[in-house]
N, C-alpha and C positions, 0 to 999 in steps of 0.2 A: 475236857473234851477238846481234842485237836481240831483247829480250823482247817477247812479244806482250802488248799492253795488255789487262788483264782487262775483259771486257765486263760492264757493269752489267746486272742482270736487268731486264727490261722490266716496269714496273708498269702494269697495265691499269686504267683508270677503272672505279669501281663504278657500274654503271648505275642502282642504286637509292639512291644517296647523297642524292639530292634529296628523298627521302621524309622524312628527318629534319627538314630545314628547313621543308618544307611542313607537317609535323605540328605543329611549334612555331607556325607562323603561324596554323593553324586553331585551336589552343588559345587563342592570344591574342585572336583575333577572337571566339571563343565567349565568353570572359570579358568582352570589351567589350560584346557584345550583351546579356548577362545584366545587366550594370550599367545599360545603357540602359533595359531593361525594368523593372528595380527602381525606377529614378528616376521613370519615367513612371507607375508605379502607386502611388507614395507618397502617401497620403491626407493630408488637412488635419490630422487628429488626430496623425499622426506628426510633421508639421512643427511643430505646436504643442508637442508634447513636447520636440522638439529645441530649440526656441526657449526654452522654460521652463528646461530644463537649462542652457542657455548663460547665461541671465540669472542664474541662481542661482550658477553657477560664477564669473562675473565680479564681480557685486556686487548687493546688494539696493537700492542707492541710485541715484537718478537722476543722470545726468551733469550736467544743468543747462545753463544758458547762461552762458558765461564763468565768473565766480566765484559766481554766484547759486545758492543751494540751492533745489531744487524740492520742493514738497509731494508726498507719496506717499500714496496711498489705503491706510489701515491694513488695512481689511477685505480688500482685494485681496492685500496682502502676507501676511496671515495664512494664506492658502490655499497659498502657495508657499514660505514661508521658515520657518526654525526660530525658536523663541521669542526667543532672544538677538538674532538678526538683525532681528526685528520691533521689539524694544526699541531697537536702535541706530537704526533708521529713525524711530521715534517721537521719539527724542532729537533727531534732525536736524529733524524737524517742529516740535518745541517751540522750538528756536533760531530757526527761520524765523518762527514766530508772534510771538516776542518782539522781533524786530528793530525798531529805531527806537521802542521803547516805554520806559516808565519802569523796567521790570524787565529790560531788556537788560543782560547781564553781572551781574545780581543773583540769577539762578536758576542754581544749580549742578546740571546734569543728569548723573546717574551711572547706568551700567548695571552691576548687580551681581546675579549668580546668576539671570539671566533676568528681572530686574525693572528697571524704570526708576524712579529716585528723583529727583524734582524738589525740590531742597532750597533753602529760603529762610530767611535769618536773621530772627529776631523783630524786630530793629530796622528791617528793611525794611517789614514789614507792620503792625506794631503799636507803639503807644506803650508805655513801660515800665509793666508791671503791668496792661495793658489787653488786651482781646480783640477790639476793634472794628478791622476792616481799615482801614488808612490810605486815605482817599479818593483820595490822589494816585496810588496804584497799582491802584485798583479796575478801571479800564478795561483795563489790561494783564492783570490776573488774569482778567477776563471773557473775553478773547481766548484765554488758555490753557485756560480751562474749556470753551469751545466746541470747541477741538481735542480735548480729552479726551472730550467727548460723542460725537465721531465716531470714536473709537478703540475697539478691542475690549479685553476683559479687565476685571478688577475693580480698584477704586481704594480704597486705604486712606489716610486722612489721619491723620498722626501728629504730635502736639504734644510738644515737648521743652523743658525748662527746665534751669537750673543749680541749684546749691545755695544761691545767694544769697537773702537775705530779700527779700520783695516790698516795693515802695514803700508808704508809709503810706496813699496815696490809692487803692490797688488794692482793688477790691470782692471779691477772691478771697482765701480764708483761707490758701491754701498753694500751692506751685508745681504740685502735681498738678492742682488745680482749674483753675488758669490754663492749663496745657498742654491740658487737655481742652476748655476754652472756646475756645481759639484754633483747635484742630482743628475744632471744631464750626462756627466762623465761616467757615472755608475750605470746609468741606463744604456748608454752606447756599449759598454762592456758586456752587459747582459745580452744585448741584441746580437753582438758579434759572436757570442758563444751559443747561439741557437734559440734564445727565448723569442717566441713569436711577438713581433712588434704590436700586434693587435691586443696583446695582454698587458702592454706596458703603458704607464702614464707617469708623469713627474710633477712635482710641486716644489717651489722654493718659498719656504715660510719665513725666512729671515729670522729675526728674534721674537716672532709673535707667538711661538708655542714652546716656552721654556719648560723643562722638566725639573729644574732645580733653581735655587736662589741665584740672583745675579750679584749678590753682595760679597761673594768670596771667589777667589780664583778657581777653586775646585768646582763650585757651582757653575761658573761661566764655562769651564771646560766641558762639563757634562752637557750643557746646552748646545755646544758646537758639535754637531753630529750629522750622520746620514742614516736614515731609516729605510730599509727595504721592507715594505708591508705587503704580505701575501694574504689575499682574502678571496672568498667565493664571489663570482661575478654578480650574483643576484643579491648579495648582502649590502646593507647600507653602511655608510661611514659612521 
């Protein structure tokens, strides 16, 4: 005797199932319209804030054209970047200013503790035992001075020597006096080229702050230098 096939229970369609899909669609459309309204009412201030944040996140330096570096307005940068980023930008500007000059590759620009140090060996700027700036480099130094005149912050000129005895023809009695006189020569150059004298200070450290060993001629030559130190007025040494 053949078995009767068990009949599947009939499943009736839910007449309200379409409401779930419709509710999802309405929610998505509502979100889309809120987004449109938000974008249409975004003011210029908001766009400016977004643009500034993006520039700070990417870089403080201009992209430039090909491999050329671009000059950056220091006072504009001061409003939107941190002190170290500002000093990095000023280092770039100093390299741009000294391109194709007699001081190109002769000024070592170092950013240290939110300060920019423009370091020049004494042999570049001065004759042995003397404090008069070499006329050969005066034009390039004036270009650098004009850049510093348009930059923010305070400037300290530091003269440094080594422990060697001064030449017999030197008008200065000791290395301390020579280091101070050399710093003063550079300071007067900056002042003549438009740097506000209230931003300027100088120090003659003599041989007290070496950056290299005194045991070799190379090390002593490194210690004989003039540093132009640019820093924010409210920062500490």
